mmCIF entry with sequence, helices, sheets and N, C-alpha, C, O atoms, coordinates in Angstrom:
data_MODEL
# 
_entry.id   MODEL 
# 
_entity.id                         1 
_entity.type                       polymer 
_entity.pdbx_number_of_molecules   1 
# 
_entity_poly.entity_id                      1 
_entity_poly.type                           'polypeptide(L)' 
_entity_poly.nstd_linkage                   no 
_entity_poly.nstd_monomer                   no 
_entity_poly.pdbx_seq_one_letter_code       MDFSEQRNFHRMALNCVMGYQQEKNDQIHQGKVINLSATGILFGTSDYLEIGAKV 
_entity_poly.pdbx_seq_one_letter_code_can   MDFSEQRNFHRMALNCVMGYQQEKNDQIHQGKVINLSATGILFGTSDYLEIGAKV 
_entity_poly.pdbx_strand_id                 A 
# 
loop_
_entity_poly_seq.entity_id 
_entity_poly_seq.num 
_entity_poly_seq.mon_id 
_entity_poly_seq.hetero 
1 1  MET n 
1 2  ASP n 
1 3  PHE n 
1 4  SER n 
1 5  GLU n 
1 6  GLN n 
1 7  ARG n 
1 8  ASN n 
1 9  PHE n 
1 10 HIS n 
1 11 ARG n 
1 12 MET n 
1 13 ALA n 
1 14 LEU n 
1 15 ASN n 
1 16 CYS n 
1 17 VAL n 
1 18 MET n 
1 19 GLY n 
1 20 TYR n 
1 21 GLN n 
1 22 GLN n 
1 23 GLU n 
1 24 LYS n 
1 25 ASN n 
1 26 ASP n 
1 27 GLN n 
1 28 ILE n 
1 29 HIS n 
1 30 GLN n 
1 31 GLY n 
1 32 LYS n 
1 33 VAL n 
1 34 ILE n 
1 35 ASN n 
1 36 LEU n 
1 37 SER n 
1 38 ALA n 
1 39 THR n 
1 40 GLY n 
1 41 ILE n 
1 42 LEU n 
1 43 PHE n 
1 44 GLY n 
1 45 THR n 
1 46 SER n 
1 47 ASP n 
1 48 TYR n 
1 49 LEU n 
1 50 GLU n 
1 51 ILE n 
1 52 GLY n 
1 53 ALA n 
1 54 LYS n 
1 55 VAL n 
# 
_struct_asym.id          A 
_struct_asym.entity_id   1 
# 
_struct_sheet.id               AA1 
_struct_sheet.type             ? 
_struct_sheet.number_strands   3 
_struct_sheet.details          ? 
# 
loop_
_struct_sheet_order.sheet_id 
_struct_sheet_order.range_id_1 
_struct_sheet_order.range_id_2 
_struct_sheet_order.offset 
_struct_sheet_order.sense 
AA1 1 2 ? anti-parallel 
AA1 2 3 ? anti-parallel 
# 
loop_
_struct_sheet_range.sheet_id 
_struct_sheet_range.id 
_struct_sheet_range.beg_label_comp_id 
_struct_sheet_range.beg_label_asym_id 
_struct_sheet_range.beg_label_seq_id 
_struct_sheet_range.pdbx_beg_PDB_ins_code 
_struct_sheet_range.end_label_comp_id 
_struct_sheet_range.end_label_asym_id 
_struct_sheet_range.end_label_seq_id 
_struct_sheet_range.pdbx_end_PDB_ins_code 
_struct_sheet_range.beg_auth_comp_id 
_struct_sheet_range.beg_auth_asym_id 
_struct_sheet_range.beg_auth_seq_id 
_struct_sheet_range.end_auth_comp_id 
_struct_sheet_range.end_auth_asym_id 
_struct_sheet_range.end_auth_seq_id 
AA1 1 MET A 12 ? TYR A 20 ? MET A 12 TYR A 20 
AA1 2 HIS A 29 ? SER A 37 ? HIS A 29 SER A 37 
AA1 3 GLY A 40 ? GLY A 44 ? GLY A 40 GLY A 44 
# 
loop_
_atom_site.group_PDB 
_atom_site.id 
_atom_site.type_symbol 
_atom_site.label_atom_id 
_atom_site.label_alt_id 
_atom_site.label_comp_id 
_atom_site.label_asym_id 
_atom_site.label_entity_id 
_atom_site.label_seq_id 
_atom_site.pdbx_PDB_ins_code 
_atom_site.Cartn_x 
_atom_site.Cartn_y 
_atom_site.Cartn_z 
_atom_site.occupancy 
_atom_site.B_iso_or_equiv 
_atom_site.pdbx_formal_charge 
_atom_site.auth_seq_id 
_atom_site.auth_comp_id 
_atom_site.auth_asym_id 
_atom_site.auth_atom_id 
_atom_site.pdbx_PDB_model_num 
ATOM 1   N N  . MET A 1 1  ? 86.869  26.139 191.420 1.00 0.00 ? 1  MET A N  1 
ATOM 2   C CA . MET A 1 1  ? 88.304  25.883 191.516 1.00 0.00 ? 1  MET A CA 1 
ATOM 3   C C  . MET A 1 1  ? 88.975  26.822 192.583 1.00 0.00 ? 1  MET A C  1 
ATOM 4   O O  . MET A 1 1  ? 88.679  28.011 192.697 1.00 0.00 ? 1  MET A O  1 
ATOM 5   N N  . ASP A 1 2  ? 89.885  26.186 193.337 1.00 0.00 ? 2  ASP A N  1 
ATOM 6   C CA . ASP A 1 2  ? 90.702  26.982 194.301 1.00 0.00 ? 2  ASP A CA 1 
ATOM 7   C C  . ASP A 1 2  ? 91.910  27.546 193.553 1.00 0.00 ? 2  ASP A C  1 
ATOM 8   O O  . ASP A 1 2  ? 92.738  26.810 193.016 1.00 0.00 ? 2  ASP A O  1 
ATOM 9   N N  . PHE A 1 3  ? 91.980  28.888 193.538 1.00 0.00 ? 3  PHE A N  1 
ATOM 10  C CA . PHE A 1 3  ? 93.120  29.432 192.823 1.00 0.00 ? 3  PHE A CA 1 
ATOM 11  C C  . PHE A 1 3  ? 94.153  30.030 193.908 1.00 0.00 ? 3  PHE A C  1 
ATOM 12  O O  . PHE A 1 3  ? 94.898  30.949 193.568 1.00 0.00 ? 3  PHE A O  1 
ATOM 13  N N  . SER A 1 4  ? 94.190  29.555 195.083 1.00 0.00 ? 4  SER A N  1 
ATOM 14  C CA . SER A 1 4  ? 95.057  29.911 196.059 1.00 0.00 ? 4  SER A CA 1 
ATOM 15  C C  . SER A 1 4  ? 96.490  29.386 195.565 1.00 0.00 ? 4  SER A C  1 
ATOM 16  O O  . SER A 1 4  ? 96.634  28.776 194.506 1.00 0.00 ? 4  SER A O  1 
ATOM 17  N N  . GLU A 1 5  ? 97.439  29.663 196.370 1.00 0.00 ? 5  GLU A N  1 
ATOM 18  C CA . GLU A 1 5  ? 98.905  29.352 195.906 1.00 0.00 ? 5  GLU A CA 1 
ATOM 19  C C  . GLU A 1 5  ? 99.090  28.012 195.231 1.00 0.00 ? 5  GLU A C  1 
ATOM 20  O O  . GLU A 1 5  ? 98.939  26.960 195.853 1.00 0.00 ? 5  GLU A O  1 
ATOM 21  N N  . GLN A 1 6  ? 99.419  28.060 193.952 1.00 0.00 ? 6  GLN A N  1 
ATOM 22  C CA . GLN A 1 6  ? 99.597  26.803 193.217 1.00 0.00 ? 6  GLN A CA 1 
ATOM 23  C C  . GLN A 1 6  ? 101.039 26.713 192.646 1.00 0.00 ? 6  GLN A C  1 
ATOM 24  O O  . GLN A 1 6  ? 101.260 25.940 191.713 1.00 0.00 ? 6  GLN A O  1 
ATOM 25  N N  . ARG A 1 7  ? 101.959 27.428 193.141 1.00 0.00 ? 7  ARG A N  1 
ATOM 26  C CA . ARG A 1 7  ? 103.330 27.373 192.659 1.00 0.00 ? 7  ARG A CA 1 
ATOM 27  C C  . ARG A 1 7  ? 104.042 26.187 193.285 1.00 0.00 ? 7  ARG A C  1 
ATOM 28  O O  . ARG A 1 7  ? 103.699 25.726 194.373 1.00 0.00 ? 7  ARG A O  1 
ATOM 29  N N  . ASN A 1 8  ? 105.040 25.714 192.564 1.00 0.00 ? 8  ASN A N  1 
ATOM 30  C CA . ASN A 1 8  ? 105.878 24.550 193.018 1.00 0.00 ? 8  ASN A CA 1 
ATOM 31  C C  . ASN A 1 8  ? 106.827 24.947 194.094 1.00 0.00 ? 8  ASN A C  1 
ATOM 32  O O  . ASN A 1 8  ? 107.213 24.134 194.934 1.00 0.00 ? 8  ASN A O  1 
ATOM 33  N N  . PHE A 1 9  ? 107.214 26.218 194.075 1.00 0.00 ? 9  PHE A N  1 
ATOM 34  C CA . PHE A 1 9  ? 108.175 26.803 195.032 1.00 0.00 ? 9  PHE A CA 1 
ATOM 35  C C  . PHE A 1 9  ? 107.642 28.026 195.639 1.00 0.00 ? 9  PHE A C  1 
ATOM 36  O O  . PHE A 1 9  ? 107.008 28.836 194.963 1.00 0.00 ? 9  PHE A O  1 
ATOM 37  N N  . HIS A 1 10 ? 107.900 28.209 197.015 1.00 0.00 ? 10 HIS A N  1 
ATOM 38  C CA . HIS A 1 10 ? 107.381 29.296 197.701 1.00 0.00 ? 10 HIS A CA 1 
ATOM 39  C C  . HIS A 1 10 ? 108.222 30.506 197.276 1.00 0.00 ? 10 HIS A C  1 
ATOM 40  O O  . HIS A 1 10 ? 109.380 30.369 196.879 1.00 0.00 ? 10 HIS A O  1 
ATOM 41  N N  . ARG A 1 11 ? 107.624 31.665 197.368 1.00 0.00 ? 11 ARG A N  1 
ATOM 42  C CA . ARG A 1 11 ? 108.286 32.994 197.110 1.00 0.00 ? 11 ARG A CA 1 
ATOM 43  C C  . ARG A 1 11 ? 108.709 33.614 198.432 1.00 0.00 ? 11 ARG A C  1 
ATOM 44  O O  . ARG A 1 11 ? 107.952 33.616 199.403 1.00 0.00 ? 11 ARG A O  1 
ATOM 45  N N  . MET A 1 12 ? 109.946 34.149 198.458 1.00 0.00 ? 12 MET A N  1 
ATOM 46  C CA . MET A 1 12 ? 110.497 34.806 199.671 1.00 0.00 ? 12 MET A CA 1 
ATOM 47  C C  . MET A 1 12 ? 110.496 36.242 199.437 1.00 0.00 ? 12 MET A C  1 
ATOM 48  O O  . MET A 1 12 ? 111.201 36.706 198.541 1.00 0.00 ? 12 MET A O  1 
ATOM 49  N N  . ALA A 1 13 ? 109.739 37.013 200.194 1.00 0.00 ? 13 ALA A N  1 
ATOM 50  C CA . ALA A 1 13 ? 109.699 38.472 200.045 1.00 0.00 ? 13 ALA A CA 1 
ATOM 51  C C  . ALA A 1 13 ? 111.001 39.034 200.528 1.00 0.00 ? 13 ALA A C  1 
ATOM 52  O O  . ALA A 1 13 ? 111.536 38.660 201.572 1.00 0.00 ? 13 ALA A O  1 
ATOM 53  N N  . LEU A 1 14 ? 111.506 39.983 199.695 1.00 0.00 ? 14 LEU A N  1 
ATOM 54  C CA . LEU A 1 14 ? 112.697 40.687 199.912 1.00 0.00 ? 14 LEU A CA 1 
ATOM 55  C C  . LEU A 1 14 ? 112.536 42.158 199.709 1.00 0.00 ? 14 LEU A C  1 
ATOM 56  O O  . LEU A 1 14 ? 111.532 42.558 199.119 1.00 0.00 ? 14 LEU A O  1 
ATOM 57  N N  . ASN A 1 15 ? 113.441 43.006 200.148 1.00 0.00 ? 15 ASN A N  1 
ATOM 58  C CA . ASN A 1 15 ? 113.388 44.394 199.912 1.00 0.00 ? 15 ASN A CA 1 
ATOM 59  C C  . ASN A 1 15 ? 114.819 44.866 199.871 1.00 0.00 ? 15 ASN A C  1 
ATOM 60  O O  . ASN A 1 15 ? 115.316 45.374 200.876 1.00 0.00 ? 15 ASN A O  1 
ATOM 61  N N  . CYS A 1 16 ? 115.501 44.721 198.759 1.00 0.00 ? 16 CYS A N  1 
ATOM 62  C CA . CYS A 1 16 ? 116.947 44.986 198.682 1.00 0.00 ? 16 CYS A CA 1 
ATOM 63  C C  . CYS A 1 16 ? 117.302 45.471 197.250 1.00 0.00 ? 16 CYS A C  1 
ATOM 64  O O  . CYS A 1 16 ? 116.620 45.151 196.277 1.00 0.00 ? 16 CYS A O  1 
ATOM 65  N N  . VAL A 1 17 ? 118.329 46.207 197.175 1.00 0.00 ? 17 VAL A N  1 
ATOM 66  C CA . VAL A 1 17 ? 118.795 46.745 195.810 1.00 0.00 ? 17 VAL A CA 1 
ATOM 67  C C  . VAL A 1 17 ? 119.620 45.694 195.173 1.00 0.00 ? 17 VAL A C  1 
ATOM 68  O O  . VAL A 1 17 ? 120.322 44.949 195.857 1.00 0.00 ? 17 VAL A O  1 
ATOM 69  N N  . MET A 1 18 ? 119.553 45.607 193.806 1.00 0.00 ? 18 MET A N  1 
ATOM 70  C CA . MET A 1 18 ? 120.210 44.605 193.047 1.00 0.00 ? 18 MET A CA 1 
ATOM 71  C C  . MET A 1 18 ? 120.782 45.424 191.793 1.00 0.00 ? 18 MET A C  1 
ATOM 72  O O  . MET A 1 18 ? 120.308 46.490 191.400 1.00 0.00 ? 18 MET A O  1 
ATOM 73  N N  . GLY A 1 19 ? 121.882 44.753 191.227 1.00 0.00 ? 19 GLY A N  1 
ATOM 74  C CA . GLY A 1 19 ? 122.328 45.156 189.914 1.00 0.00 ? 19 GLY A CA 1 
ATOM 75  C C  . GLY A 1 19 ? 122.083 44.111 188.929 1.00 0.00 ? 19 GLY A C  1 
ATOM 76  O O  . GLY A 1 19 ? 122.115 42.914 189.216 1.00 0.00 ? 19 GLY A O  1 
ATOM 77  N N  . TYR A 1 20 ? 121.816 44.609 187.661 1.00 0.00 ? 20 TYR A N  1 
ATOM 78  C CA . TYR A 1 20 ? 121.665 43.594 186.615 1.00 0.00 ? 20 TYR A CA 1 
ATOM 79  C C  . TYR A 1 20 ? 122.063 44.281 185.283 1.00 0.00 ? 20 TYR A C  1 
ATOM 80  O O  . TYR A 1 20 ? 122.172 45.502 185.172 1.00 0.00 ? 20 TYR A O  1 
ATOM 81  N N  . GLN A 1 21 ? 122.273 43.386 184.273 1.00 0.00 ? 21 GLN A N  1 
ATOM 82  C CA . GLN A 1 21 ? 122.581 44.004 182.911 1.00 0.00 ? 21 GLN A CA 1 
ATOM 83  C C  . GLN A 1 21 ? 121.779 43.207 181.877 1.00 0.00 ? 21 GLN A C  1 
ATOM 84  O O  . GLN A 1 21 ? 121.421 42.050 182.096 1.00 0.00 ? 21 GLN A O  1 
ATOM 85  N N  . GLN A 1 22 ? 121.536 43.806 180.846 1.00 0.00 ? 22 GLN A N  1 
ATOM 86  C CA . GLN A 1 22 ? 120.756 43.147 179.768 1.00 0.00 ? 22 GLN A CA 1 
ATOM 87  C C  . GLN A 1 22 ? 121.740 42.330 178.870 1.00 0.00 ? 22 GLN A C  1 
ATOM 88  O O  . GLN A 1 22 ? 122.903 42.696 178.701 1.00 0.00 ? 22 GLN A O  1 
ATOM 89  N N  . GLU A 1 23 ? 121.223 41.223 178.314 1.00 0.00 ? 23 GLU A N  1 
ATOM 90  C CA . GLU A 1 23 ? 122.087 40.505 177.457 1.00 0.00 ? 23 GLU A CA 1 
ATOM 91  C C  . GLU A 1 23 ? 122.674 41.317 176.366 1.00 0.00 ? 23 GLU A C  1 
ATOM 92  O O  . GLU A 1 23 ? 121.983 42.161 175.796 1.00 0.00 ? 23 GLU A O  1 
ATOM 93  N N  . LYS A 1 24 ? 123.942 41.105 176.037 1.00 0.00 ? 24 LYS A N  1 
ATOM 94  C CA . LYS A 1 24 ? 124.635 41.801 174.973 1.00 0.00 ? 24 LYS A CA 1 
ATOM 95  C C  . LYS A 1 24 ? 124.891 43.329 175.304 1.00 0.00 ? 24 LYS A C  1 
ATOM 96  O O  . LYS A 1 24 ? 125.112 44.137 174.403 1.00 0.00 ? 24 LYS A O  1 
ATOM 97  N N  . ASN A 1 25 ? 124.852 43.661 176.556 1.00 0.00 ? 25 ASN A N  1 
ATOM 98  C CA . ASN A 1 25 ? 125.123 45.027 177.039 1.00 0.00 ? 25 ASN A CA 1 
ATOM 99  C C  . ASN A 1 25 ? 125.855 45.013 178.278 1.00 0.00 ? 25 ASN A C  1 
ATOM 100 O O  . ASN A 1 25 ? 125.433 44.334 179.215 1.00 0.00 ? 25 ASN A O  1 
ATOM 101 N N  . ASP A 1 26 ? 126.943 45.714 178.383 1.00 0.00 ? 26 ASP A N  1 
ATOM 102 C CA . ASP A 1 26 ? 127.880 45.717 179.533 1.00 0.00 ? 26 ASP A CA 1 
ATOM 103 C C  . ASP A 1 26 ? 127.404 46.688 180.648 1.00 0.00 ? 26 ASP A C  1 
ATOM 104 O O  . ASP A 1 26 ? 127.969 46.672 181.741 1.00 0.00 ? 26 ASP A O  1 
ATOM 105 N N  . GLN A 1 27 ? 126.407 47.506 180.400 1.00 0.00 ? 27 GLN A N  1 
ATOM 106 C CA . GLN A 1 27 ? 126.015 48.537 181.337 1.00 0.00 ? 27 GLN A CA 1 
ATOM 107 C C  . GLN A 1 27 ? 125.253 47.894 182.455 1.00 0.00 ? 27 GLN A C  1 
ATOM 108 O O  . GLN A 1 27 ? 124.320 47.126 182.219 1.00 0.00 ? 27 GLN A O  1 
ATOM 109 N N  . ILE A 1 28 ? 125.662 48.216 183.743 1.00 0.00 ? 28 ILE A N  1 
ATOM 110 C CA . ILE A 1 28 ? 125.004 47.716 184.922 1.00 0.00 ? 28 ILE A CA 1 
ATOM 111 C C  . ILE A 1 28 ? 123.819 48.691 185.333 1.00 0.00 ? 28 ILE A C  1 
ATOM 112 O O  . ILE A 1 28 ? 124.025 49.892 185.504 1.00 0.00 ? 28 ILE A O  1 
ATOM 113 N N  . HIS A 1 29 ? 122.716 48.178 185.466 1.00 0.00 ? 29 HIS A N  1 
ATOM 114 C CA . HIS A 1 29 ? 121.424 48.884 185.830 1.00 0.00 ? 29 HIS A CA 1 
ATOM 115 C C  . HIS A 1 29 ? 121.130 48.518 187.289 1.00 0.00 ? 29 HIS A C  1 
ATOM 116 O O  . HIS A 1 29 ? 121.669 47.542 187.812 1.00 0.00 ? 29 HIS A O  1 
ATOM 117 N N  . GLN A 1 30 ? 120.247 49.329 187.956 1.00 0.00 ? 30 GLN A N  1 
ATOM 118 C CA . GLN A 1 30 ? 119.896 49.102 189.320 1.00 0.00 ? 30 GLN A CA 1 
ATOM 119 C C  . GLN A 1 30 ? 118.364 48.774 189.440 1.00 0.00 ? 30 GLN A C  1 
ATOM 120 O O  . GLN A 1 30 ? 117.559 49.395 188.745 1.00 0.00 ? 30 GLN A O  1 
ATOM 121 N N  . GLY A 1 31 ? 117.994 47.887 190.240 1.00 0.00 ? 31 GLY A N  1 
ATOM 122 C CA . GLY A 1 31 ? 116.696 47.518 190.505 1.00 0.00 ? 31 GLY A CA 1 
ATOM 123 C C  . GLY A 1 31 ? 116.409 47.199 191.931 1.00 0.00 ? 31 GLY A C  1 
ATOM 124 O O  . GLY A 1 31 ? 117.329 47.196 192.749 1.00 0.00 ? 31 GLY A O  1 
ATOM 125 N N  . LYS A 1 32 ? 115.167 46.926 192.277 1.00 0.00 ? 32 LYS A N  1 
ATOM 126 C CA . LYS A 1 32 ? 114.834 46.533 193.697 1.00 0.00 ? 32 LYS A CA 1 
ATOM 127 C C  . LYS A 1 32 ? 114.077 45.230 193.633 1.00 0.00 ? 32 LYS A C  1 
ATOM 128 O O  . LYS A 1 32 ? 113.053 45.060 192.971 1.00 0.00 ? 32 LYS A O  1 
ATOM 129 N N  . VAL A 1 33 ? 114.694 44.303 194.401 1.00 0.00 ? 33 VAL A N  1 
ATOM 130 C CA . VAL A 1 33 ? 114.174 42.872 194.571 1.00 0.00 ? 33 VAL A CA 1 
ATOM 131 C C  . VAL A 1 33 ? 112.881 42.993 195.354 1.00 0.00 ? 33 VAL A C  1 
ATOM 132 O O  . VAL A 1 33 ? 112.846 43.596 196.427 1.00 0.00 ? 33 VAL A O  1 
ATOM 133 N N  . ILE A 1 34 ? 111.804 42.408 194.802 1.00 0.00 ? 34 ILE A N  1 
ATOM 134 C CA . ILE A 1 34 ? 110.569 42.324 195.455 1.00 0.00 ? 34 ILE A CA 1 
ATOM 135 C C  . ILE A 1 34 ? 110.421 40.973 196.109 1.00 0.00 ? 34 ILE A C  1 
ATOM 136 O O  . ILE A 1 34 ? 110.144 40.871 197.304 1.00 0.00 ? 34 ILE A O  1 
ATOM 137 N N  . ASN A 1 35 ? 110.609 39.939 195.316 1.00 0.00 ? 35 ASN A N  1 
ATOM 138 C CA . ASN A 1 35 ? 110.576 38.526 195.914 1.00 0.00 ? 35 ASN A CA 1 
ATOM 139 C C  . ASN A 1 35 ? 111.375 37.540 194.909 1.00 0.00 ? 35 ASN A C  1 
ATOM 140 O O  . ASN A 1 35 ? 111.622 37.854 193.744 1.00 0.00 ? 35 ASN A O  1 
ATOM 141 N N  . LEU A 1 36 ? 111.722 36.396 195.459 1.00 0.00 ? 36 LEU A N  1 
ATOM 142 C CA . LEU A 1 36 ? 112.412 35.487 194.667 1.00 0.00 ? 36 LEU A CA 1 
ATOM 143 C C  . LEU A 1 36 ? 111.975 34.054 195.068 1.00 0.00 ? 36 LEU A C  1 
ATOM 144 O O  . LEU A 1 36 ? 111.448 33.832 196.158 1.00 0.00 ? 36 LEU A O  1 
ATOM 145 N N  . SER A 1 37 ? 112.214 33.089 194.145 1.00 0.00 ? 37 SER A N  1 
ATOM 146 C CA . SER A 1 37 ? 111.982 31.694 194.480 1.00 0.00 ? 37 SER A CA 1 
ATOM 147 C C  . SER A 1 37 ? 113.110 30.917 193.856 1.00 0.00 ? 37 SER A C  1 
ATOM 148 O O  . SER A 1 37 ? 114.080 31.493 193.363 1.00 0.00 ? 37 SER A O  1 
ATOM 149 N N  . ALA A 1 38 ? 112.977 29.565 193.879 1.00 0.00 ? 38 ALA A N  1 
ATOM 150 C CA . ALA A 1 38 ? 114.034 28.708 193.304 1.00 0.00 ? 38 ALA A CA 1 
ATOM 151 C C  . ALA A 1 38 ? 114.152 28.813 191.801 1.00 0.00 ? 38 ALA A C  1 
ATOM 152 O O  . ALA A 1 38 ? 115.180 28.476 191.214 1.00 0.00 ? 38 ALA A O  1 
ATOM 153 N N  . THR A 1 39 ? 113.031 29.309 191.161 1.00 0.00 ? 39 THR A N  1 
ATOM 154 C CA . THR A 1 39 ? 113.063 29.471 189.676 1.00 0.00 ? 39 THR A CA 1 
ATOM 155 C C  . THR A 1 39 ? 112.909 30.798 189.078 1.00 0.00 ? 39 THR A C  1 
ATOM 156 O O  . THR A 1 39 ? 112.700 30.936 187.873 1.00 0.00 ? 39 THR A O  1 
ATOM 157 N N  . GLY A 1 40 ? 113.013 31.834 189.943 1.00 0.00 ? 40 GLY A N  1 
ATOM 158 C CA . GLY A 1 40 ? 112.852 33.188 189.384 1.00 0.00 ? 40 GLY A CA 1 
ATOM 159 C C  . GLY A 1 40 ? 112.870 34.294 190.352 1.00 0.00 ? 40 GLY A C  1 
ATOM 160 O O  . GLY A 1 40 ? 112.792 34.061 191.558 1.00 0.00 ? 40 GLY A O  1 
ATOM 161 N N  . ILE A 1 41 ? 112.968 35.468 189.893 1.00 0.00 ? 41 ILE A N  1 
ATOM 162 C CA . ILE A 1 41 ? 112.991 36.677 190.692 1.00 0.00 ? 41 ILE A CA 1 
ATOM 163 C C  . ILE A 1 41 ? 112.021 37.714 190.113 1.00 0.00 ? 41 ILE A C  1 
ATOM 164 O O  . ILE A 1 41 ? 111.843 37.816 188.899 1.00 0.00 ? 41 ILE A O  1 
ATOM 165 N N  . LEU A 1 42 ? 111.391 38.491 191.036 1.00 0.00 ? 42 LEU A N  1 
ATOM 166 C CA . LEU A 1 42 ? 110.512 39.609 190.603 1.00 0.00 ? 42 LEU A CA 1 
ATOM 167 C C  . LEU A 1 42 ? 111.297 40.859 191.187 1.00 0.00 ? 42 LEU A C  1 
ATOM 168 O O  . LEU A 1 42 ? 111.641 40.961 192.364 1.00 0.00 ? 42 LEU A O  1 
ATOM 169 N N  . PHE A 1 43 ? 111.522 41.773 190.212 1.00 0.00 ? 43 PHE A N  1 
ATOM 170 C CA . PHE A 1 43 ? 112.157 43.015 190.682 1.00 0.00 ? 43 PHE A CA 1 
ATOM 171 C C  . PHE A 1 43 ? 111.551 44.142 189.887 1.00 0.00 ? 43 PHE A C  1 
ATOM 172 O O  . PHE A 1 43 ? 110.976 43.946 188.816 1.00 0.00 ? 43 PHE A O  1 
ATOM 173 N N  . GLY A 1 44 ? 111.691 45.307 190.429 1.00 0.00 ? 44 GLY A N  1 
ATOM 174 C CA . GLY A 1 44 ? 111.242 46.528 189.803 1.00 0.00 ? 44 GLY A CA 1 
ATOM 175 C C  . GLY A 1 44 ? 112.374 47.396 189.369 1.00 0.00 ? 44 GLY A C  1 
ATOM 176 O O  . GLY A 1 44 ? 113.428 47.350 190.003 1.00 0.00 ? 44 GLY A O  1 
ATOM 177 N N  . THR A 1 45 ? 112.244 48.177 188.348 1.00 0.00 ? 45 THR A N  1 
ATOM 178 C CA . THR A 1 45 ? 113.243 49.213 187.848 1.00 0.00 ? 45 THR A CA 1 
ATOM 179 C C  . THR A 1 45 ? 112.563 50.290 187.204 1.00 0.00 ? 45 THR A C  1 
ATOM 180 O O  . THR A 1 45 ? 111.429 50.161 186.743 1.00 0.00 ? 45 THR A O  1 
ATOM 181 N N  . SER A 1 46 ? 113.289 51.456 187.156 1.00 0.00 ? 46 SER A N  1 
ATOM 182 C CA . SER A 1 46 ? 112.746 52.601 186.455 1.00 0.00 ? 46 SER A CA 1 
ATOM 183 C C  . SER A 1 46 ? 113.080 52.469 184.921 1.00 0.00 ? 46 SER A C  1 
ATOM 184 O O  . SER A 1 46 ? 112.558 53.241 184.117 1.00 0.00 ? 46 SER A O  1 
ATOM 185 N N  . ASP A 1 47 ? 113.935 51.506 184.534 1.00 0.00 ? 47 ASP A N  1 
ATOM 186 C CA . ASP A 1 47 ? 114.297 51.410 183.188 1.00 0.00 ? 47 ASP A CA 1 
ATOM 187 C C  . ASP A 1 47 ? 113.235 50.635 182.466 1.00 0.00 ? 47 ASP A C  1 
ATOM 188 O O  . ASP A 1 47 ? 112.476 49.872 183.064 1.00 0.00 ? 47 ASP A O  1 
ATOM 189 N N  . TYR A 1 48 ? 113.192 50.847 181.126 1.00 0.00 ? 48 TYR A N  1 
ATOM 190 C CA . TYR A 1 48 ? 112.177 50.164 180.330 1.00 0.00 ? 48 TYR A CA 1 
ATOM 191 C C  . TYR A 1 48 ? 112.851 48.841 179.821 1.00 0.00 ? 48 TYR A C  1 
ATOM 192 O O  . TYR A 1 48 ? 113.934 48.852 179.235 1.00 0.00 ? 48 TYR A O  1 
ATOM 193 N N  . LEU A 1 49 ? 112.171 47.759 180.073 1.00 0.00 ? 49 LEU A N  1 
ATOM 194 C CA . LEU A 1 49 ? 112.621 46.421 179.615 1.00 0.00 ? 49 LEU A CA 1 
ATOM 195 C C  . LEU A 1 49 ? 111.446 45.869 178.855 1.00 0.00 ? 49 LEU A C  1 
ATOM 196 O O  . LEU A 1 49 ? 110.296 45.944 179.288 1.00 0.00 ? 49 LEU A O  1 
ATOM 197 N N  . GLU A 1 50 ? 111.773 45.305 177.694 1.00 0.00 ? 50 GLU A N  1 
ATOM 198 C CA . GLU A 1 50 ? 110.804 44.674 176.815 1.00 0.00 ? 50 GLU A CA 1 
ATOM 199 C C  . GLU A 1 50 ? 110.402 43.329 177.350 1.00 0.00 ? 50 GLU A C  1 
ATOM 200 O O  . GLU A 1 50 ? 111.218 42.634 177.955 1.00 0.00 ? 50 GLU A O  1 
ATOM 201 N N  . ILE A 1 51 ? 109.175 42.949 177.143 1.00 0.00 ? 51 ILE A N  1 
ATOM 202 C CA . ILE A 1 51 ? 108.760 41.654 177.629 1.00 0.00 ? 51 ILE A CA 1 
ATOM 203 C C  . ILE A 1 51 ? 109.618 40.576 176.966 1.00 0.00 ? 51 ILE A C  1 
ATOM 204 O O  . ILE A 1 51 ? 109.767 40.542 175.744 1.00 0.00 ? 51 ILE A O  1 
ATOM 205 N N  . GLY A 1 52 ? 110.160 39.725 177.773 1.00 0.00 ? 52 GLY A N  1 
ATOM 206 C CA . GLY A 1 52 ? 111.010 38.627 177.287 1.00 0.00 ? 52 GLY A CA 1 
ATOM 207 C C  . GLY A 1 52 ? 112.483 38.973 177.184 1.00 0.00 ? 52 GLY A C  1 
ATOM 208 O O  . GLY A 1 52 ? 113.298 38.137 176.794 1.00 0.00 ? 52 GLY A O  1 
ATOM 209 N N  . ALA A 1 53 ? 112.832 40.233 177.540 1.00 0.00 ? 53 ALA A N  1 
ATOM 210 C CA . ALA A 1 53 ? 114.242 40.616 177.582 1.00 0.00 ? 53 ALA A CA 1 
ATOM 211 C C  . ALA A 1 53 ? 115.055 39.741 178.535 1.00 0.00 ? 53 ALA A C  1 
ATOM 212 O O  . ALA A 1 53 ? 114.616 39.461 179.651 1.00 0.00 ? 53 ALA A O  1 
ATOM 213 N N  . LYS A 1 54 ? 116.273 39.299 178.083 1.00 0.00 ? 54 LYS A N  1 
ATOM 214 C CA . LYS A 1 54 ? 117.071 38.564 178.861 1.00 0.00 ? 54 LYS A CA 1 
ATOM 215 C C  . LYS A 1 54 ? 118.078 39.491 179.714 1.00 0.00 ? 54 LYS A C  1 
ATOM 216 O O  . LYS A 1 54 ? 118.819 40.323 179.189 1.00 0.00 ? 54 LYS A O  1 
ATOM 217 N N  . VAL A 1 55 ? 118.011 39.254 181.004 1.00 0.00 ? 55 VAL A N  1 
ATOM 218 C CA . VAL A 1 55 ? 118.881 40.044 181.929 1.00 0.00 ? 55 VAL A CA 1 
ATOM 219 C C  . VAL A 1 55 ? 119.749 39.170 182.728 1.00 0.00 ? 55 VAL A C  1 
ATOM 220 O O  . VAL A 1 55 ? 120.532 39.657 183.544 1.00 0.00 ? 55 VAL A O  1 
# 
């Protein structure tokens, strides 16, 4: 099987700062965008986020 790129949307690499907040919390946190596509975003942060957390 060929496991090369099988996504429906291409990912665009970025390197920029972003702000986000967790659901039910007004505090703004900071992260760094790694890449994004039409259906999602990959970002890094020094804050702990639980798997499945809504931001």
